[in-house]
N, C-alpha and C positions, 0 to 999 in steps of 0.2 A: 721344354720351353723356358722354364725358370733358370736352367743352367746357362742359357745364352744371355739372359738378362743380367745375371751376375757377372759373366765374363765381360759383357759390354760395359757395365758399371766399373768393374775393376780396371779395364783398359783405359777408360776415361780418367779414372783416378791416377793411373800411372802417368798419363800425358800431363795432367795438371801438376803432378809432383816434379816432373823433369823440366817443364817449360820455364819456370822461374830461374832455374840454374843456368839454362842456356841463354836466357835473356840477360842475365846478370853479366855474363862474360862480354857480350857485345857492347855494353854500356859502361863498363868499369874503366876508369882511367886513374892512374896514380896522382896524388896531390903532391905538387912540387913547390918547395919554398925557393923563390928566386932572389930573395933579399941578399944583396952583396955578392951575387954569383957572377962570375965572368962568363958563364955559359948561358945566361938568361936569353940572349938573342937567338939561341939555337933551340929553345924549348919546343916550339911547334914542330919543327922538322924532326927533332929527336923523339918526341911523343909518337909521331906517325911511324917513323922507322922502327922504333922499339915495339910498337903494337904489332906490326907485321911479323917481326922476329918472334915475339911472344906467342902469336897464333900458331906459328910453326912448331915452337918448342912445347906448347901446351897440349898438343894432340887434338884429335877430333872429338869434341864433347858429344856430338850426336852418335858417332860411331862407337865410342867407348860406352855410352849409355845403352846403346842397342846390344852390344856384346854382353854387358852386365845383365841386361834384362833376360837374355836368352839363357845364360848360365844360371842366374838366380831362379829362373822359371823351371829349369830342369831339376835343380836341387829341391826347390819348393814342391814340385809335383811329386817327387819321390817321397819326401817326408809327409806331404799331405795325404798321399794315397795310403801310406802305412797307418796314419792316424785315422783317416776315414774308414779304412777296413776294420779297425777296432770298433768303430761305432756303426758299422753296417753299410757304409756308402763310400767305397774307395774312389769312385769317379768324382764325386763332388769334393771330397777331400783333396784329390789331386788338382782339381781346377782351382780351388781356393789357395792351395799351397803354391801352385805355379804363379798365380797372379801376385800373391804377397811377396814371394821371393823375387819375381821379376821387377816389381816396383822398387823394392829396397835396393837391389843391386844396380838398377838403372840410375837411381838418384845418387847412390854412392860413387859410381864411376863418373858421372857427369860432374859431380862436385869436385872430385879429384882433378879432373881435367881443368876446371876453372881455377883451382888453387895453383896448379902448375903454370897456367897462363899468367896469373897475377904475379907469381914469384919471378917468372922470367921477365915480365914487364918491369918490375921494380929493379931487378938486377941490372938490366940493360940501361935503365936511366941512371942508376948509381954509377955504373961503369963509365958513363959519359960525363960524369962530374956533377950530377944534379942531386940535391938533397930531397929525398922522397920521404914524405911524412906518413903515408899509410902503406 
C-alpha cells in the first residue's frame, strides 16, 4: 500500500514539474522594438504568423516530455533496482528510480522543446526585419 502512495506522490510531482514548462511556451512572445522600423505596421500579423511557424518548428512539448519520461523511467528503474537490491528492496528502489528518472527526463525534454520554439520565433521575427530584444 505504501508503494502506491509513493508512486502517486511522485507522479504528481512530475506533473507539477512539467506543467510550468508547457504553460510558458503558450504565453511567451518576443519583445520587439519598433522605434524607427519601416515594418512596425506589420508587427501584429508577423507575430501571429511567426508563432504558428515556431510551434511547428519547436516540436510537441507534451509528446517530447512524455517520451523523455518513459526513457528516463526505464533507466531510473534499472538503476534504482540495482541500488535497492543492495539494500534489500529491489522493488522499492526500482519504483523510486523510475519516478525520479521519469521526472527529470520529462522536464528536460519539455524545456528543450520550449527553447526550440522561442529560438524559431525570434529567428522568424528577425528574418522579417524586426529588432527582437529577448
